[in-house]
Every structure is written in structure tokens, then in C-alpha cells.
C-alpha positions in Angstrom: -14.4 5.8 -11.2 -12.0 8.7 -11.3 -10.9 10.8 -14.0 -7.7 9.8 -16.0 -5.3 11.7 -17.8 -7.0 13.3 -20.8 -10.5 11.9 -19.8 -13.2 14.3 -21.1 -15.5 15.6 -18.5 -19.0 14.5 -19.3 -21.2 17.4 -18.6 -24.1 16.8 -16.0 -27.6 17.3 -17.1 -28.5 20.1 -14.7 -24.6 21.0 -13.8 -25.5 24.8 -13.6 -28.2 24.1 -10.7 -25.9 21.5 -9.1 -22.9 24.1 -9.1 -25.1 26.6 -7.2 -26.2 23.8 -4.8 -22.4 22.9 -4.5 -21.3 26.5 -3.6 -24.2 26.9 -0.8 -23.5 23.5 0.7 -19.9 24.1 0.4 -20.0 27.3 2.2 -22.3 25.7 4.9 -19.6 22.9 4.9 -16.5 25.2 5.5 -18.0 27.6 7.8 -19.8 24.7 9.8 -16.0 23.1 10.3 -15.0 26.6 11.5 -12.2 26.8 8.9 -13.4 29.7 6.8 -15.8 32.6 6.8 -16.9 33.7 3.4 -17.4 37.3 2.7 -20.1 38.9 0.4 -17.4 40.4 -1.8 -15.8 36.9 -2.3 -16.2 35.8 -5.9 -17.9 32.6 -7.0 -14.6 31.3 -8.5 -12.9 31.8 -5.0 -15.4 30.1 -3.1 -15.4 27.2 -6.0 -11.8 26.8 -5.4 -11.8 27.1 -1.5 -14.6 24.5 -1.4 -12.7 22.0 -4.1 -9.4 22.2 -2.2 -11.3 22.0 1.3 -13.1 18.9 0.1 -10.0 17.3 -1.4 -8.3 18.2 2.1 -11.0 16.4 4.0 -10.8 13.5 1.4 -14.4 14.0 0.7 -13.9 14.0 -3.0 -10.8 12.6 -5.0 -8.3 15.3 -6.4 -7.9 16.2 -9.7 -4.5 15.8 -11.1 -2.6 19.2 -10.3 -1.8 19.7 -14.3 -5.7 19.2 -15.1 -6.8 21.7 -12.2 -9.0 24.4 -13.8 -11.8 26.7 -12.8 -14.1 24.4 -15.2 -12.7 21.1 -13.9 -13.1 22.2 -10.1 -16.8 23.2 -10.9 -17.5 20.1 -12.4 -16.1 18.0 -9.5 -18.0 19.9 -7.0 -21.2 19.9 -9.0 -20.8 15.8 -9.0 -20.3 16.1 -5.1 -23.5 18.3 -4.9 -25.4 15.8 -7.0 -24.9 13.2 -4.2 -26.0 15.3 -1.4 -29.4 14.5 0.0 
């Protein structure tokens, strides 16, 4: 079930922890694919955007409509992805 235009994002119960997991797993995913090497100086927001775009590119997650993309919506989307990981 995807978000529709104007849909309100339902905050996940432990979204902050899931976002941390998403960044860790997303970095592993990107580096494991050999498509990126993150630097210690890369900001969390840079990592979040790269991870989001890579997961969309690889068709792992559904894209957010371009006019709704924000740091908040990307965080939410990758947190949902992380919640489904084992």
C-alpha cells in the first residue's frame, strides 16, 4: 500500500531506531553492491538521500512522488524498509 498524493505519513513506533538501522544497513547494501564508498565526513542527510535513491533505483522500495520528496519523507521510507529487514 503506497502513499498517495497528500497522504499523511503515519509515524512508526520506533522510527528513530529504525532510521539508525536503515542507515547502517543501507551503507552495507550500497558498499556491498560496490556502487558507493561512504566517507566518515558524509552527513546523515547525504547518506539518507543516497540510500533512498539507490533502493528506488534497484526497485527495492517504491519511489515517493517527486513533488513530495523531502528529508522527512526519505527518512520515513527507509525506516519502513529497515523495519522489514530480519
